[in-house]
Every structure is written in structure tokens, then in C-alpha cells.
C-alpha positions, -999 to +999 in steps of 0.1 A: +024-075-275+040-045-293+077-040-294+097-010-303+125-014-328+154+009-319+174+018-350+197+044-336+233+032-332+253+041-302+286+059-311+315+060-287+330+094-283+365+098-296+392+122-283+394+153-305+428+144-319+417+110-332+390+124-355+391+107-389+402+131-417+373+121-439+348+134-413+362+169-413+346+179-447+373+205-454+394+211-485+427+192-485+450+220-473+428+232-443+423+195-434+461+189-432+465+221-411+436+210-388+451+176-383+485+190-376+471+214-350+451+186-334+483+166-330+501+195-314+472+200-290+471+163-282+508+162-274+505+193-253+475+179-234+494+146-227+524+165-214+502+186-191+485+154-177+519+137-171+533+168-154+503+170-131+506+133-122+543+138-114+535+168-092+508+149-074+531+120-067+559+143-055+535+162-032+524+129-016+560+118-012+569+151+006+538+148+028+548+112+037+584+123+045+571+150+068+550+124+087+518+144+082+485+126+078+479+121+041+447+118+021+441+081+013+435+090-024+471+102-028+497+078-040+534+081-050+548+066-081+577+042-078+611+055-090+608+034-122+574+049-129+587+084-123+616+078-147+592+063-173+569+094-171+599+117-174+610+098-205+575+101-219+576+139-213+609+141-230+597+123-261+564+141-262+582+174-260+605+164-289+575+152-309+556+185-302+587+206-311+590+187-344+553+193-351+556+230-343+586+233-365+569+216-394+539+239-390+562+270-390+581+258-421+549+257-442 
């Protein structure tokens, strides 16, 4: 019986901001700038996702308070979760501002 030997390795996809510097094949200065811009984009993306989660939760809470039939896929966050997400937004914003300032100062 013949068997096939599969030599290809499966690679998991990585988010764009986690790319290893050594895989960029750029000169040192463009690589540093590229990494910096990926970090700014990653922080911005994370902030957008958290904002949308908070909006979604708030919309569900308003719908529930109005006694309207709600979509079963909607869910509100607890007050502790809302405060935690707001804190995450605050620190991501500070981190993003620091990254932008560092990029401007170059």
C-alpha cells in the first residue's frame, strides 16, 4: 500500500501587529518605523473593538429597560465589566498617545 508523506507544515496566522521583526526583511530604520506603526494600528484597533462592545452592551441595556423584545444574541456587560473596559480604553489611549508622540518626535 502506498502512502503519501506530507512535508508541508501548517502555520498559524498571526495578527499583523505581532509580526516578528526578523521576518520584515527591511533595513533597521524602516523596520523600527514599521513596528511602531503596527503598534499604533493595533492599539487603535483594540480601542475600536472595545468601544463597539460597550455600545452594543449599552444598546441592549436600553432595549431591556424599554421592555422591548430583544435579540437573544444581545447581552449587557455587568457594571464591573463596563468599568474594566473603560479602564482598558483609557490605558490604550494613553499608550497610543505615547506611541504617536514618539513617532512625531523622530
